[in-house]
Structures are given as C-alpha cells and as structure tokens.
C-alpha positions in Angstrom: 118.3 77.8 85.5 119.5 80.7 87.6 122.3 82.8 86.5 124.6 84.0 89.2 127.0 86.8 88.6 130.6 86.0 88.8 131.0 87.9 92.0 128.0 86.0 93.5 129.1 82.7 92.2 132.8 83.3 93.5 131.5 84.3 96.9 129.2 81.3 97.3 132.0 78.9 96.0 134.5 80.3 98.7 131.9 80.4 101.4 131.9 84.2 101.7 128.7 85.9 102.8 126.1 86.9 100.3 122.8 88.8 100.8 119.9 88.5 98.6 118.0 91.9 97.6 114.7 92.0 96.1 114.1 94.2 92.9 110.5 95.3 93.2 111.4 98.2 95.5 113.4 99.4 92.6 111.1 99.0 89.8 107.7 99.4 91.5 108.3 101.0 95.0 110.2 104.1 94.3 110.0 107.1 91.9 112.8 107.7 89.4 115.6 108.6 89.7 115.7 108.0 93.5 115.0 104.2 92.9 118.3 103.6 91.2 120.1 105.7 93.8 118.5 103.5 96.5 119.3 100.3 94.7 123.1 101.3 94.6 122.9 102.5 98.4 121.6 99.1 99.5 124.2 97.2 97.7 126.9 99.6 99.1 125.6 98.8 102.7 126.0 95.0 101.9 129.7 95.7 100.5 130.6 97.9 103.5 129.7 95.1 105.9 132.0 92.7 104.0 129.4 90.7 102.1 128.2 90.4 98.4 125.0 91.8 97.4 122.8 89.7 95.1 119.9 91.8 93.8 117.5 89.4 92.1 115.5 90.0 89.1 114.5 88.1 85.8 115.9 89.6 82.6 114.7 88.2 79.2 113.4 85.1 81.0 116.6 84.4 82.8 116.5 84.6 86.6 119.6 86.4 87.8 121.3 86.6 91.3 123.5 89.4 91.3 123.2 92.3 88.7 125.6 94.5 87.0 125.4 98.2 87.0 123.8 98.2 83.6 121.4 95.5 84.5 120.3 97.4 87.8 119.8 100.6 85.7 117.6 98.5 83.4 115.4 97.3 86.3 115.2 101.0 87.5 114.2 102.5 84.2 112.7 100.0 81.7 109.0 100.8 81.0 106.5 98.2 81.7 108.7 95.8 83.7 106.6 93.2 85.1 106.2 92.4 88.8 107.0 88.8 89.4 105.9 86.6 92.2 106.7 82.9 92.4 103.7 81.7 90.4 104.9 84.1 87.4 108.4 82.7 87.3 107.7 79.8 84.8 105.7 82.0 82.3 108.4 84.6 82.5 110.9 82.0 81.7 109.1 80.5 79.0 108.1 83.7 77.2 111.4 85.4 77.8 109.8 88.2 79.9 111.6 90.6 82.2 110.5 91.5 85.6 111.3 92.6 89.2 110.9 90.0 91.9 108.6 90.2 94.8 109.4 88.5 98.1 108.0 85.2 97.1 110.0 85.1 93.9 113.0 86.4 95.4 113.1 84.0 98.4 112.5 81.1 96.1 115.3 82.1 93.5 117.8 83.1 96.3 117.4 79.6 97.9 117.7 78.0 94.6 121.0 79.9 94.0 122.4 78.9 97.2 121.8 82.1 99.1 120.6 81.8 102.7 120.0 85.3 104.0 117.5 87.7 102.3 116.9 91.4 103.3 113.6 93.2 102.5 111.3 95.8 103.8 108.0 94.3 104.8 106.4 91.0 104.1 103.1 90.4 102.5 100.3 88.7 104.6 96.7 88.3 105.3 94.7 91.1 104.0 92.0 92.9 106.1 88.5 91.5 105.4 90.0 88.0 104.7 86.8 86.3 105.9 85.1 87.8 103.0 87.7 88.0 100.1 90.3 85.3 101.3 93.0 87.6 100.0 96.4 86.4 101.3 99.9 87.1 99.9 101.8 84.3 98.1 104.8 85.2 100.5 103.3 83.1 103.2 103.0 80.0 101.1 106.5 80.3 99.7 108.0 81.0 103.0 106.4 77.9 104.5 108.4 75.7 102.0 111.6 77.7 101.4 114.7 77.5 103.7 115.9 81.0 103.8 116.3 83.6 106.4 114.3 86.7 105.8 115.2 90.1 107.6 112.1 92.3 107.6 110.3 95.1 109.5 107.3 93.0 109.9 104.5 92.9 107.5 103.0 95.9 105.8 100.8 97.7 108.4 97.9 97.8 105.8 97.5 94.1 106.5 95.9 92.1 109.1 98.8 91.7 111.4 97.3 89.2 114.0 95.9 87.1 111.2 99.2 87.2 109.4 101.0 85.9 112.6 98.5 83.1 113.0 99.0 81.9 109.5 102.8 81.9 109.9 102.4 80.0 113.0 100.0 77.4 111.3 102.5 77.1 108.5 105.4 76.4 110.9 107.4 79.4 109.9 109.7 80.6 112.9 109.3 84.3 113.7 111.9 85.8 116.1 112.2 89.4 117.3 115.6 91.1 116.9 116.1 92.9 120.4 112.4 93.1 120.8 109.5 91.1 122.3 107.1 92.9 119.9 106.5 92.2 116.3 107.3 95.4 114.1 104.7 97.4 112.4 106.6 98.2 109.2 106.4 101.9 109.3 106.1 101.7 113.2 108.5 100.3 115.8 105.8 98.0 117.0 102.6 96.5 115.9 101.3 95.8 119.3 101.6 92.0 118.7 103.9 90.0 120.7 106.5 87.6 119.3 107.2 84.1 121.2 111.1 84.4 120.7 113.7 87.0 120.9 117.4 87.0 119.9 120.2 89.7 120.8 122.7 89.2 118.1 123.5 88.0 114.6 125.5 85.2 116.0 122.3 84.0 117.7 120.4 84.3 114.3 123.1 82.1 112.8 122.9 79.6 115.7 119.1 79.4 115.1 119.8 78.7 111.3 122.2 75.7 112.2 119.5 74.3 114.6 116.8 74.5 111.9 119.2 72.4 109.6 120.2 70.0 112.2 116.5 69.2 113.3 115.5 68.6 109.7 111.7 68.6 109.1 109.8 71.0 106.7 112.0 73.4 104.8 110.5 76.4 106.2 112.0 79.9 106.4 113.2 82.0 109.4 111.9 85.4 109.8 113.9 87.8 111.7 111.7 90.6 112.7 113.7 93.9 113.0 112.0 96.9 114.0 112.7 100.3 112.4 114.4 102.7 115.0 111.8 104.5 117.0 113.2 107.7 116.1 112.7 107.1 112.5 109.1 105.6 112.5 106.2 107.3 111.1 104.2 109.2 113.9 101.8 106.5 115.3 98.8 108.9 115.3 99.4 110.2 111.9 99.8 106.5 110.7 96.6 105.3 112.2 94.5 108.3 110.8 95.9 108.2 107.2 95.5 104.4 107.1 91.9 104.6 108.2 91.3 107.3 105.5 93.0 105.0 103.0 90.9 102.0 103.8 87.7 104.1 103.5 89.0 105.6 100.2 89.6 102.0 98.9 86.3 100.9 99.9 84.4 103.9 98.3 86.4 103.4 95.1 85.7 99.7 94.9 89.6 98.8 94.9 90.1 95.1 95.5 92.6 92.2 94.7 95.9 93.1 93.5 95.2 96.7 93.2 94.5 97.2 97.0 98.2 97.2 98.2 99.4 99.8 95.7 96.4 101.9 96.2 96.8 102.0 100.0 100.6 102.6 100.0 100.2 105.5 97.4 97.6 106.9 99.7 99.9 106.8 102.6 102.7 108.4 100.8 100.6 111.3 99.5 98.8 111.9 102.8 102.0 111.9 105.0 103.8 114.0 102.4 106.4 111.5 101.8 107.0 110.5 105.5 105.8 106.8 105.0 108.2 106.5 102.2 111.1 107.7 104.2 110.2 105.5 107.1 110.0 102.6 104.7 113.5 103.3 103.4 115.0 103.7 106.8 113.4 100.1 107.7 114.9 98.6 104.6 118.3 100.1 105.2 118.3 98.7 108.7 117.2 95.4 107.6 120.0 95.1 104.9 122.6 96.1 107.6 121.3 93.3 109.9 121.0 90.8 107.0 124.7 91.5 106.2 125.8 90.9 109.8 123.7 87.7 109.9 125.2 86.3 106.6 128.7 87.1 107.8 128.0 85.0 111.1 126.4 82.3 109.1 129.5 82.1 106.7 131.9 81.8 109.8 130.0 79.1 111.3 129.3 77.1 108.1 
C-alpha cells in the first residue's frame, strides 16, 4: 500500500502533472543542513513549473509519495535512516523501518502510485571490473520492468559507462538524448559514448511515452539523458585525474561491494574541493526542470 499525500492524490485524480523525486540525495547524498535546503529547492522547481512534487520515501514501513514539510525534515535529519533499494521495500514494510529510496525503489513506488515521470541525478549501472566481481546496480533490472520516464544526467561517471549502455540495450530500455547525440557523463556534459536517439522538446518526450504505451510489449522504462550545461560541468581534466586517483585508493584500501560507490564519490568531493558536488546539484536541478516540462506535456496529451 502506497500512501499518497493529499496534494499528489488530487493532482493524479485530476490529471495534473506530477514529478517523482528520490530521497537518498537528501538523506545520504548531502551534508546537513544543506540537504534540507536542496530538498525544498527541488520541490519548488517543480511547483514553479506548474506541477506537483512527489518526494518518495518509506516512513515507519509505509511507502509515501509526497511528503509534508515535517516528513521532509525527518528524512533530512533522522540519524540512521536506511538506504532502501527495491529489494529492501518488503523488509522495511514488514519491520516498520524508515528509509530513503534509491532510484530502483523510487521508480517502482512512483509507478505503483500512478506517477509517470521521475527526476534524479545519475543512474546506477555496471561497475568497473564487472568481469571479475559482477557488480551491477539494481537500477538496471528495475528499469527493465517498470514503465516510467526517468530524466537523468546519465550514469555516475565512476561506473563502466559503455557496459551500462550495453546492458540497458539488452534489457530493452530505451535511451534518448535530450538535445544531444552523446550520452551525458553525470559530472560531465558528455561521456564520449553516442546515443541512438535524440529528441528536441518535452512534447517529443511525451509523444515517445504514448508510443511506448500504444505498442505494448515489456513494461520497460524510458530514459531521457539530459546533459549538465557545459558551463556547469566539472573540469574534464580534473575529473579524469581525480577519478583515477579514487579508483587507485579504493583498490589499495580493498574497498568493494556496496561500499565502493560512496567511497569514490566522497573521494571526488574532497579532491575537487566540493566542485563535484556542485556539478551534481546543477545536473539534478536541470533534470527536475526538464522532468517538470515533460510531465506537463504528458498531462496535456493524456
């Protein structure tokens, strides 16, 4: 059972645009008190665009689509809040645990709540060295069986981007570039990997969503790859140097499994003196704006 806020429930019932937002960036991605400020800013971007924000989290075992001000503050400040992927939702519900939702959990809950558009920063994907450890984000599996449109700045650049794109192709997840022929590089405007399809407007995104529904077939996601503005990207040479240092440091420290992503991202933040974090936030803000425009176009066509 997913509990929708009154605002979200009314908007969905009336066919007004709604944009889902994940909560891990609030609880695990940013320091306090900036995390709460950013959470409010992202919701305000959605409202300013004429849509309703639906930040998603699990509180006391209850999945929620749309949080009150107090609930948003709780996600931002509660010590020990769990990080929940799709596989964690049932245990959290049964044990009445609270947690912030990752891309996989947010996408699933948003779709179950009747929300079609979801904005995030970067997706998870195939980790470097996959042939040895076979470490792959659950995001890819969930998106291969969840009908939702995800606006993102590509996948985190610490990952194996070519392998991730290959896996998305194998899982029949459509990837389109928004006003670009190149897959974004999260902190960078381009990863250097091409995309097969390109769209120029939110209206074209909405038309593509309708085409998905009309064709039927597997309930796969649509990924709208929206690059960070080139003026706001992390300096490419700095990015490459610091990432190489981070990968070496992780190998030396023996960091593996679920610990590898936070280790690498933390290293990038410290080594770039916060520049990577600013690029991340710029990308998220741009994705939320575009997702709001797409959700608005979608609601007009539905």
